[in-house]
N, C-alpha and C positions, 0 to 999 in steps of 0.2 A: 304509347310505347316508344315512338321515335324520340321524343324529348328526354325520356328516361335513359335511353341508350346513349344519347349525346352527352348528358350530364355524367354518366358513369365513365365514358371515355375521357372526359376532361379530368376527372378525379384521378384516374389511373395515370395519366400523363403527369399530373402534379406530384403524385406519390413517387414516380420514377425520378423526377427532377430533384426532389428533396433527398432521396437516397443517394443519387449521384453526387450532390453537394456534400453530404456527410462523408462519403468515401474520399472525395478530393481533399476535404479538410483534414482527414485522418492522415493521408499520405503527406500532405503539406506539413503537418506537425512533425512527422518523423524525419522528413527531408531536411528541415531547417534546425534540427536539434544539434546543438554544439556542446552542451554541458554534459558532464558525466553524471552517473546516477549511482549513489553509494551501494544500494542493495535493491535488486529488481523485485524483491518480495514486498517492498513498501511502495504503495501506489501514489502517495502524495508527499509533498515537502513544502516548507516555507523557509524563506531567508529571514533570519533574526539578525537585525543590524544594531550596532552600538554607536552612539554619538557622544564623544567626550569633548567636543568643542564647546565654546561658551553658550551655545544654544541648547546643549545637552547637559552632560554631567559636569562640564567645565573643570576638567583636570588637565594638568600639564605634563606629568611624568608618566612613563610606562609602568604598568603594574603587572605583576605575575601572580599566578595561583590565587584567583579571586572567584567568588560565587556571585552570580547575578540572578535576579528573579525574573522569570518570563511569565507574564500574566496572559491568560487566554480567556476569551469570552466570545459571545456570539457576534460581536462586531469585527473580530479579526480571526475567527476560527470556525470552521464547519465541523461541529462535534459529531455529526452523523457519519463522518468518514473515519472516526477512530473507534477503538473498543470502548465499551461503557466505563471501564476503569482506567483508561489511558495507558494500559500496559504495552501498547504497541508504539509508544512515542520514543524516539531516539534522537540524540543530538550529535551532530558530526561537525568537526572543525571545517574551516574554509577550504582546506585541501580536499574535502569530500572523501577522506580516507580515515581520519583519526576519530574514533568514537570517544565522546566526552561523557563524564560521569554526571548523573543528574538525580534529583530526588523530588518526588511528587508530594508536596506538602498537602495539597488538596486537589481533588479532581471530581467535579460533579457534572456528568454528562447530561443529566436531566435539566438542571438549571443553567447549563452551558457556561461554566466558570471554572477556572483552574489556576493554581499557583505552583510553578515548577522552578526549583533551584538547579542551576547548571554551573559546573565548575569549569572555569576557563583557564588555560595555561598562561594567557597573556591578554592584556588590553592596552592598546596604544593610547597615549595621551594626545589631546588636541587633534583628534581625527574622527571622521565619520565613515571610514572605509572598512572598519572591522566588522565581520559578520560570521555567523555559523549557520548550519542547516538543521532544521527540525524535520525529521521524517516520521511518517505515520501511515496508517491504512494497511495494516497487515493482520488479518484475523488469526493467524497462527502464532503470532509473536507472544511470548510470555516473559515475565520478569523485566529485565532491562535496567531498572533503576538501582543505584547503589547509594543508599542514604548515608551509610557510614563513610563512604569514600568521597562524598561530595564536599565535606567540610574538613579538609585535611589540615588547615592551618589553625583551627580552633581547638581550644581545650574543652569547651562545652557549648552546645547550641540547643536552645529550647524554643520550639515553635509553638508549643501549647495547643497543638491540634487535637489533643485528647478531649473528650467530653466527660470523662470520669476517670478516677484513679490518679496515680502519681504521674506528673509530667515526665517525659522521657528525654534523654540527651540524644540528639540526632547525630552527633559527631562520632567518629570511630573510637574516641576515648571512653565513651559510655559512662560518664561521671554519674553516680547515683544521687537521687534526691532523698534527703534524710526525713523530711516531713513537709507537708503541704496542706494549706487550708485556703480556699478561695473559690470564686465562681468560675466555672469552666463552660466551654462551648459558646462563648460570646463572640460576636464579630470583632475581629481585630483589623490590623492594617493589611496583612497578607493572607489571612484565613481566620482561624479562631485565635482568640486571645484569652486572658483571664482577668478577673477583677479582684480587688482587695477592699475590704469594707472599712479599714481604718481602725478597727477595734481589736480583732484577734487574728486576721488572716495574714499569712506570710508563707514564704518558700525558703526552705533551708537546703542548700546544696552541700553535700557531704565533703569534708576536707579530703584532698587528694594530692599526691605529689605533683601531678601535672598542673595543679592550680598554684604552684609556687610563684608568687607575685613579686618577690623582691628582685627578680632578674628582669623586670619589665613586664608590664601588663596593659591590657585594654579591656574595658567593660562597656558594652553597648546595649541599648534597649529602645523600644518605642514605648512612650508613656503618654497617658492622657489624664489630666487632673480635672475633676469637676468644678473645683473652685479653689480659692486660696487655702493653703495648708499651713498649719501651725508647727513649723520646725519638724516635719515628718522625715523619716529615714527611708531612702530608696534602696541603698545597698549598705551593708556593713560587714566587715571581716576583721577579726581580732587575732593578734598573736599573743605570746606570753606577756609582753609588756608594751605592745604597740597596737594601733587601731587605724583602720581605714574606713571612713564614713562618707557616703555620698547622700546628701540630704536636700530637702526642698523647704525653704522658708518663705511663706506666702506663695509666690510664684517663681522664686529665684532658686536656681540649682547651684549647689556649691559642693566642694570636696574638702574634707578635713582629715589631716594625718597627724596622729599622735605617735611619737617615737619613744624609744626605750628610756631616754633621759628625761621624759616628762614634758618635752616641748610639743606644743600644739600649733600647727601651721594650717591655715585655711585659705582658700581662694576667696576673692571678693564675691559678694552676692549680687552679681550683675547679669547672670544668665537667665533672663526672664522667659517663662513659659506662659502661653496664653491658655487659660482654662477652656475646656470643651473641645480642644483640638489635639490631634496626635502630633508628637514631636519625637524625632530620633535624637537620643542623647548618647554621648560617648565620653568616657574619661580614660586617659592614657597616663602611664607613669613610666619614665625611663629609669634604668638602674641607678643613674646618678641623682635621681630625685626631682626631675622636672615633671610636674603634674599639670595636665592640660584638660580643659573642658570644651566639648563641642556640642552645639545645639543646631539642629537643621543643617548639619554638614559644615558649619562655620565655627572657626576657633573663637571662643568667647572670652576665656580667661585662662591664666596659667600662674603657677607659683613654683618657685625653686626651693626645695627643702634644704639645699646646701649640704646635703648628706645623702648617703645611699638609702634606697627604700628599705623600710624595716621588714623583718621576717614576719609573715602572717601565715599561721598554720591552723586557724580555726575554720569552722563552717562558714560558707558564704550565705548570709541572710539577705533575702530579697523582700522588701516591703515592711521591714521592721528593724528595730535595733536588737542587738543580741540580748539585751535585758528585757525585751518585749514590753517596752514602755512608751515607745514612739512609733506609731504605725502609719503606714502610707495609705491614703485613700485615693483610688483611681483604677485605671486599667493599664495593663502591660502586654506587650507582644514582642516576640523575637529577642529574647535575652541571650546574649553571647558573652563568653569570657575567652580572651586570647592570652597565651603565655608570651606575648611579644607586643611591641609597640606598633600600632597601626599608624601609617602616615596620614597626613592631612588629606591627600588625594584619595587614599583608600577609603577614608571615612566619608568623603564627599561622594565617591562612587557608590557606596552602600546606600547613602541617602537618595541619590538620583535613581538607582535601579529598584529600590524597595518602596519609594514614596508614591503619593497619589498622582504627582505630575507625570512621571514616567516618560519624560522627554528623552531619556537615554536609550531605552530599549524599544524597538518597534518590530512588528511582524509584517512581512511582505505578503504579496499575493500568493495564493495557493497554486502550486504547479502539479500537473498530473504526469506521473511516470517520467518520461524523458522529454516533456513538452518544451518547446523553444520559447522565443520571446516576441512573436508577432502579435499584434493587438487582437486578431480574431480568436486566439486561444483564450483570451480573457473571458469570452462568453461562457466557457465551461466553468470558470471560477465563479462567475456571477450566478449561474444556475445552481452550483453546488452550495452556495451560501444563502439561497432563498429559503426562508423559514416556512413552517407549516401554514401560518396564516397568509403568507404571500402566495403560496401555491393554491390555497383555497380561492383567493381572488382571481389568480391567473386562470384557474379551471373555469370559473364563471365566465371570465372574458373569452376564453377559448370556445366555450359552448355558444356564447353570443356571437362570436366571430364566425363560427361554422354556420350558424343559422343565417347570418347576414349574407355570407357568400352563397349559400344555397338559394336564398331569395333572389339575389342579384343574377345568378346564373339561370335559375328557372324562369324568372320573369324576362330576362334578356332574350333567352331562346324563344319563350312564348310570344313576345312582341314581334320577334323576327318572323316567326311562322304566321302570326296573325296578319302582319302587313302583306306577306306574300299571298295568303289565301284570300284576303279582302280584295286584292287586285284581280285574282282569278274569279271571285264571286261577281264582281262588277261586270267583268267581261261576259259571264254566263247569263246575267239577268238584265243587262243593259238594253237588250232589244225588245223586252216585254213592255209594250206600250199600248196594249189593248185589254179587253175584258177577259181574255183567256188566261191571264196571269193567275186567276183563281184556281184554274185547273192544272197549272204547271207543277211538275215534280222537281223540287229544288234539290240539287246535288248536296249531300251532307259534307260540309266543310268543318272539320273538327275544331280548328282554331280561329275560324272567321267570326268576328263579332257582328259584322253586317248580316251574315247568314242567320244568326240567331234572332236578330231584330226583325229581319224580313219574315222569317217563319212565324214569329209572334204576331206580326201584322196580318199575314195570310190566314192564320187560324182564327183571328177575330173577324176578318172579312167574310170567311166562309159561313159564319153564323147568320149573316144577313143576306148573302148573295147566293142565288140558285144558278149554278153554272149553265143549266139548260135554258134559262130564260134571259134573253138578251136585254129585256126592258127593265130588269130590276135596278132600283136606285136606292141609295142610302138617305135616310132622313138626317136632319141635322144632329139629332140625338145619337143616332147610330154612328154617324161620322165622328162625333166627339169620342165615342167609346173606342173606335178603331185607333184614333190618335192617342187616346189614353194608353192603349196597349203598346203602341210604339214608344211612348214616353216611358212606360214601365220597363220595357226591354232596354231602353237607353240607360235608365238608372241601374238596372241589374248589371249591365256590362261595365258601367263606371265603378260600381262596388267591386265587381270581380277583378278589375284591373288594379284597384287600390288594396286588395287583400294582401296581408303580410307586410305592407309597407311600414307598419308600426315597429317591426323588428329592426328596420334600418334606423328609424328615429331613436329607438332605445339604444342602439349601438352608438349613434352619433353623440347623443347627449349623456348617456349613462356610462359608456366605456371610459372616457377620460376621468370621470368622477370616481368610478370604482378603482381605477389605477392610482389616482391621487390618494384615495383612502389607504390603499396598500402601502404607498410610499410614506405617507405621514406616520402610519402605524409602525412600519419597519424602522424608520429613522428614530422614532420615539423609543423603540426597544433597543436600538443600537446605543443611543446615548444613555439609556437606563443601565444597560449592561456595563458600559464604560464607567459610569458613576459607581456601580457596585464593585467593579474590579479595580477602580482607581487608575485606569489607564486612559490617558488623553493625548493622542498624537494622530497625525494624518494617516499613518499606516494602519492604525487600529480602526479608524473610522471608515477608511476607503471600502473594504469588502462589504461591510454591513450596509453602507449607504448605496453602493453600487447595486446590491441585490434588492434593496428597497425601491430604488428607481426603476427596476425592471418591471414592476407592476404598472407604472405610468407608461413605460414603453409599450407594454402589451395593450394597455388601454388605447393608446394612439394607433397601434397597428390595427386594432379592431375598428376604431372610429373613422380613420382616414379613408380606407376603401369603402366603408359604408356611406360616407359623405359623398364621394364621387358617384357611387352606384345610385344613391338616392336622387342626386341631381339629374343624372341621366334618365332614370326611370320616371321621375316626376315630369321632366320635359316630354318624354315619350307618351306618358299618360295624358298630358294636356293636349298634345297633338292628336292622339287617337280620339279623345273626347270631342274635340272640335269637329273631326271628321265624322263621328257618329251623329252629332247634332245636325250637320249639313245633310247627312244621308236621311235622317228621320224627317227633316223638312222636305227634302225631295220626294220621299216616298209618300208623305201626307198629301203633297200637291198632286202626285200622280193618281192616288186613290180618289181624291176629290174631283179631279178632272174626268176620270172614267166612270165613277159611280155616284157622284154627288147629284142631289136633286135639283140643282140650279145650273147644270151644264147646258 
């Protein structure tokens, strides 16, 4: 009972110490908070940063009224802190006051991946200082997104997120689709895309006054061709006596314009596309007749019509010619039509924010309510990003750690009490040096290993010695049996001292390997999620890798104390074992001297 009471007291002290530390950390967080918080109902936020330097989007001019794509995945976002549908996500400008319009193209809390469009009033050129805030973690929040208000400068925006039915225009113009035939629900660059079979599939966007292209236009899309195409048509729109055609011959993208006077002018076929890969393409036309082709955000070719753009009032056909005789084979995503001419920097920004590289947009560390910026606060971010499999390994490590500490504390206290009672026992029995030791009543020492060996020897001795006869002696065989009982007691005590030591060896050897397993698994999931989302930058990797490394930290936290405890206990066991061997030899000699037949 004494040892149980002492262990319980130690655990209570440890619990109070942990609770005090948590309270101090909480006060510390509040005391050092310097930044404002847009809305107290939202528990979490992240800083979304933009890089337009050469290492990012590489644009030089300032841009206004643009849409950027924010990709979220398990590597840069803890989806358990948001609603299942992402309805509680809000974007706020750097002033932490102005609410920004956004649109959820896709949000999958189960697979932990999302693509969100955000409308920015301004993006600075050649700078990495621009940022906005993303708030989330409000169970009561509803709505919030404004799909029609996010794409204010576009005439038509088609994400192709639908898995069936007609594709819808996500812009506020709501341009209708006349007809559609193609494969839907296929993985695209930003979410779902659609495929065209090259035989009969196409998309017809109904003619609309907002699609008046002779005042300047821009058409963009992400495309992927499976192989070389034989003069296929990607876009075509006709007027009464004019035609605009964007085609692909083999792997070369080109633009051809036919005017009212019958003149046909085409760009050079030099804009090469690599089959099997996604490419952003854009074609712009100024009112004065300058037509330019962009591939992967780079200006590839241009041609001057030397006249104004012709009037085009027919349907916009995507994936086929208007005569339905030249079809496109491949996949498309994010088709947009603008009633204005996009600048080269704007096209490059779209490529940088939407593409797989994603060097332009990065998500920072998760902040909790009004948390400040000291490093200790990041522990909360690490814990919130730990995945289910990581928590499973950490739970196993915690159980192993608790068992290790229990063994260390229990055995440490036991050895302390054993040493003290062994000293008392030696003092109590040290004067017994005659035949009366057979009749002596040994005081019960609960933790004394010497007492248990001594009592085992006395019990064996009493089988052969009559206390009332002073002349009784032990034969050699009887003497060997007494020594055998002493040796048996020694072995039992050695086994008792080594009991549960395997828990410590398991913690020392198994703890780091379990932690390494969790780390490797977590890093693998992080990179897989980034590959799926097409987001590769240090801010996206950091939270997932930090949480993955937490399992290794837990493994070391379990293994290091177990190692020290094991070394201490092993040394103590060896010392006690040597003492027991000496005592057994001393007791054997005493019995042989008093009761041996050759005395």
